[in-house]
N, C-alpha and C positions, 0 to 999 in steps of 0.2 A: 504494500500499500504506499509506503514512503516513496519508493521509486516512481510509482504511478502519479503521486502528487507532484513530485519534482518535474516529471515529464509534462503533466497537465499545465504547469505554470512556466515551463521553460521558454516559451515564445512570448510571454507577456512583458510589457514594459515596466516591470517592477523588480525590486530586489527581494529575494527570498532568503530568510534565515530559518532553517529547519533544525529542530532539536529532536533527537531520537530517543533520549533516555539512556540509562546505563545498560539496558538489555540488548542494544543493537550497535554494532560498530559502524560508524558512518562510512568507512571504507568498503563495507560489504554492499553498499548500494551502487557502487560503480562511480564513475566520474560525475560530479555535480554539473548541472548546466551552467553556462557562463553567468547567469543572473542569480545563482544560488550559492549559499554557504551552508554546510551541514556540520553540526556539532552534536556530541552526545548531550551536553548540558551547558547552559549559560544561566546566570542569575536573572530570573524573570523581572525582578524589580529594576534591574539596570537596563534591560532591553525594552520593556514596554513603553517607556516614554519616547522612544524613537520608532515606534511601530504605527503604521497607518491602518493596518487591519490584521487581526490575529485569526489564524485558521487552527482549529482544534477539534477534538472529539466531544467536547462538552463536559469534561471532568471538572470537578469543583475547583481545584487549585488554580489551574490556568484560566478558567472562566472568571473566577473572582479577581485574579491578578489583572486581567484585561479590563474588567469593569472598574476596578479601583484606579486604573490609569486612564480611563476614558477612551479606551480603544474599542472600536466596533469589531464585531466578530462574524466569521463564517464557521458554522459548526456542522460537522459530519458525525452524528452520533453513531457509535459502533456496537457497543455490547451491554453496557450497564443501563439500568432503568433511569438513573438520574441524568445520564447524558441526554436522553430524549426529552426529559422534563426541562432541563436547562436550555436546550436548543429551542424548544417551543416557547419558553418564557422570554428568552432573548429576542426572538422574533416578535412576540406579542408586544413587548415594550419598545420595539423599534431600534434596538441597539445592534442588531445583526440579523442574519438569515440562517435558516436551517436547510441543509442539503440532505434530504432523506435518501436512504438507499444504501447506507454503509459503504464499504469499499467499492461497490459497483457504481456509486455516485461520483467517484473521483473525476471522471471526465467533465462533469458539470462545475468543477471547482473554479476554473478560470473565469467563467461567466459570473459566478457568484461573487468572487473577489472583485471583479471589475464593477459589478453592480453596487457593491458596498462602497467602493472607492469613489464611484461616480455620483453617489447620492449623499450630499453633505448632512442630511438630517440624521444619518446613522451616527456620525461623529458627534454632532450636536447633542443627541440624546444620550450617547455614551458619556459625554462630558458632564451632562446633567446628573446622571447616575453617580459618576465619580464624585461630583460635588456633594451629593446627598450622603454618600458613604463617608466622605471625609468629615462631614459635620456630626457624625454619630459619636457618642461618648467613647473614649478609649475602653478597650476590653477590661483593663485593670479596674475600672469603676464598677464592674460587676462583682468583684471579689467580696466586698462586704455583704452584698445581698446573698451570694451563694453561701458564705459562712453562716449567716443568720438562718438561711433555709436549712442547712445541714444540721444546725443545732436544735432546730425547733420542731 
């Protein structure tokens, strides 16, 4: 699937950064297209501020990292139920699109990315969500409540 995604985006006028995770050696994918860089891992917090659109499978970590950074998303849910729920919700609130069909939908990836990049409302809505998330109290403020709940 990684190779198919690289191939689907190879002819597009975009720069692609693909991370494979620790389970896949980037070299096993063969040569990256001229517009792509493939790494096992990079810190998402450092990468997201430079990202125009994030493509993922809808897992919680990457989905939330993109939302917190105000990055619109193209989601291809693959296997877990939350991926489908997250993809549908992102589409509902207008911060991204869901490309249904799992690995078989990869050929539609380029059009989905172009559609998100070409419609500024995706980025505007993602920025609004990021602003809302940033205004939430710090998670540490929940500790006293949780301690009280545990005691009582």
